[in-house]
N, C-alpha and C positions, 0 to 999 in steps of 0.2 A: 462689361466684364467678358473676357475671352478665356474660355476654359479648354484645355486640351487634355483629353484621356490619353495618356501614354501607356503605361504599364502599371498595373497595381495588383496586389495580393491583399484582399480585403480580410477581415478578421475571421471569416468563415473558411479561408483557404483557397478561394476561387482565384484563379489566375485570369486576368482580364486584359484584352487589347481592343482598341479600336480597329475597325476595318482598314483604315488608312494605315495605321502603324503595322498591322500585319501584312501589308503590301496588297490588300484586296480592295482598296478604295476605288470607287468609280465602276465597280462590276455590277451588273443588273442582278436581280434577285436569283434566277435560276443558275447563273454562273457563279454568283457569290456563294450560294449553297453548296455547289459542286467543289469549289476551291476551298471553302471552309472545312468541308469533310476531308479533303485531301490533305489539309494542314492539321487534321486531328483535333478540330474544335468539336465540343460536345453540344453547345447551345449557341444559337444566334439570338441577340436581343435586338428588336427592331421597333420602330413606330409605324411600319406599314401594315395597316389594318387589313389590307387585301391579300397579304402574302399567302395565306392558306387557301385562298380561292383561285390565286394565279399560279400556284405551284402544287405539283403532287408531292405531297411529303411523306406518303406511305412508303416504307422500305428504306427511308433515308437513315443515315447514321447520326444525323444531327437533330436536335430538337429546336423548336422556336418558341420564344417568349415575346408576345406582342404587348407593348405598353399602349394602353388607350387612355391617354390623358387629354386635358383641355387643349394643350398645345405641346409642341416638342421642346419648349423652353425648360430649362433645368429646374426652374421654380416649380413647374407642373409635374415634371417626372420624378423628382426627389421623394415625394411622398409615397411613391410606388415601389421603392427599393426594398422595403421590409417584405412586402408580398412576394416580390421577385426572388429573394433569398429563400423564402419558404418553398417556392415552386422548384427551385433548383435542387432542392433536396430529393424530389420524387420524379421529376419529368424524365420521360424515357425517349430514346431516338424516335423520330417520326412523329412526335406528339407536337401539338400547338397549345400553349396556354395563353390566355388573355388576362391582362392585368388592368383594372380600372374600369371606367364605364364605357 
């Protein structure tokens, strides 16, 4: 199964884009965060469990939510979407939230 996340507005009204769709595909974490902020994104969703240790997020205009699932497969990530939606309601710029184990 091949799935492409293009652009969506979910039932909570969040506008979502993949990094590739936003023209940010292939950028490393530091550059990705910088360019995402410049493009006025509020939150970066990632599976990179080390991002908070590799990047200084204090003072950033963007927040980060890290999915900690068994794998990066859709089947393992989807169960964490409800928790992600809850985190989106209160996360603040510069914060990192981890979802899952």
